Phi, psi and omega in degrees: 000132179302135184272160178226173177282273197236133170240154181229136179248126171263116183108119178259035172269189188302312175307313179294316180301313175297327176292315178302317179306317186287323177291352173286346175276340183238355178234150180284329176222143185232122169246118179268122185249117182236135183287325181281151163286140181284120182291155177279331184253177176273066186253143168302136181269161181301320179288355176235078183288342175271010190287345178272001187254177187295133173224156177191163181259119180291165186302323181293322175293317178298324180290318179297323181288327179287330171296324178283318180235081192302140180083353186292333186291313177294328165304308181292332178287316177299339188262352171131351178303142179258113173286140176219144173262109180316141172076344177261302186266349178247126177273109176249125180247102185240131179064020181081009182247137174267114192285150180299136170289118184200138181288146182252349177090032180190156188238147168259167189234123179250131176186167181287161185292313182300325189290310186297314179298322180296309172309310179295316171314304185296324172298317182291327184291333180285343177294153186290130169095349186267131175234141183242122176256112176257166178072034183232131173264134170275126180258359185167168171261149172266145176216155177289186187294337171276352182069013182253358179225126183275137191242006183149199177221160179248129190238150179226115186289151181274026176261149180302145176071014181285155177243155177295140181246150168259128178244104179291149184202139170282331177226133172242126177245122175265117179232042181271005171088200190298332181277009180323132178272354191296326178296321179295315184295319180298316175301317177300336180266002176102004186259156178283149176285155173290150172284138185247136171257130178220066172301131184267138176226352176043060182265135174243132170217161181220150190225153170210150167271136184230157174240112186294147180286144187309141184082353185294127187242099180226148183293163180302335173210135174240112186247130177233116183273166178277167176231162176302129183085357178215073185277062176230155185205174176205162168226140181225102195236140167291130176228180183304158181080010184063027177258165172235149176248116178256128176236122181252145185214158180201147182258121192086135186316316181300336188255002178286138178296142182291170187262338190276158188296314179294316182291327177296316179300316180297315177300322174298318180293337185272340186260311187288152175295151184317309182302318184290315179300325178295311182302322177303309178300328184274343183289163179261116179297130174245011176210172163282179177262126175265150182233154169211150175235131181244098183291323195200148174290161171215132172222130183250122188273068178296328182299337184279347186281135179280341176235138178206140187287149168290160174076017179222133170221170185220139182220166179071209174300338178294338173270304187201133173242140185250164172306117188296336176310331185276353178053039185268339194304305190299313180305308173308312177302314185297308187298325180301316180297331181286317170307321169299316175307311184295314176297329180287323182298338178271006182094176181268355180288122183068021193301312180305312183303311183290316182297315175295337174289316179295306180304329181288330175290316179299316187283325182304315181307305184291319179300311173310315183292308183296298185291327173300323179288326178292326181287356174283353177266134177288338172296339181265118175293144176150157183284126178266102173295163176299325174293326172299315181298319180292315188286336175285321180300316182292323179290333179297315175296324184288321182297321175305314182284339180285346173292340191218347187256110184295330176297309179294319179302306180307309179299320179296316180299329181283327180287313172305320172285009179063015176285311177250153176294153175306327183291358177284345172285354176239018176295148184316306184302326174277318178311311179302313181298315184285318185285340182260359187284151182269152180094145179251151173296149175304153173307131181077003179270080177272176188275116178237106183162163185277077185197039172252146181251020178292170178266114185246024180284345177256021179293137181275133184286000000 
């Protein structure tokens, strides 16, 4: 791969750290610029307000991270992260159906977001040529005289008396999340802003760490999805330190979990299976209750721009952020990093065009799964195309079969884990099993979970 001089990554979150790892293969120096101060302990950071809630690497994401940082999954496990095989170690109740326990041939990784981030950050910082500048605001881009090539960034350190500094770079990757300023910077340079899709879901969720009582017997993860008429769900995951992280969620203000201790427990009891609810009530809280509100999806269509400056790319949530309950964000960021590596290996010519085309394919798959599933809930506003309605009706039948058919359950689990495309659920072998199955889904049991293949490209925000 041809070598370049200096690359700058904006944001030391998962997407930025993995992008920095990739850039070490093609650049002599990589500087990661982060707005927050890096905490000494595994504490959530201000710039990651959802950091105290349930996170995990889906099977596809875990594999991608281990490709980029060989051996890191073993390191995470030795340090306390919990590897789980979906549908074996996880009790999954989707659309009111408990999926059959059956192996899917890959493992996910459960841990808190700060824990995962710290271990990945420490691995990346040991790489040759990598520098992390924390406590710095990026206040703008540098461009050449034509305004068509980005040549670096302008930064302001958060120290008293600091002045704006210029940081030259051959390539800048923006991984600053939903609040990315790239659209504003593009407009200032005379480029169009990307079109944005923002379908609203008004998701509220709350989380707390717990320690199970001695003798409690609960799977490493219990996931319960919402159903029409009851737009509430939960995730109860084993994480590092022998703790459990309980996240409760609901769509629509009336379904947001409460802040007080007793209300939190009552919400959990109304969503969790009875044995799990009993274990939660008997557990010892080891943290307060943290809250987060996710008003809308956000997708920026950089691929559609006819003009885009050379020397600039965008990654992670700065491109697209999904319903966080489906735990797709870190996995999508990891797969994007692999695509960045592939694109850089093919040279700099047309890099932005090739990269955004690859990212769009990755994002669209996850977007279809999560938003299409949310649109099975009447509580979520949005246009239901004929394709969405037909697919959700099909998924309702598939979920009935996934309670007892290992072939169907395994394929469903692989799609949820982002190992296979949603279209795998309509391959002839699966289609025949679903359409020939006896019995009908219970009234109102639509597919609620990240596994619909309907076309949601025309959803109204």
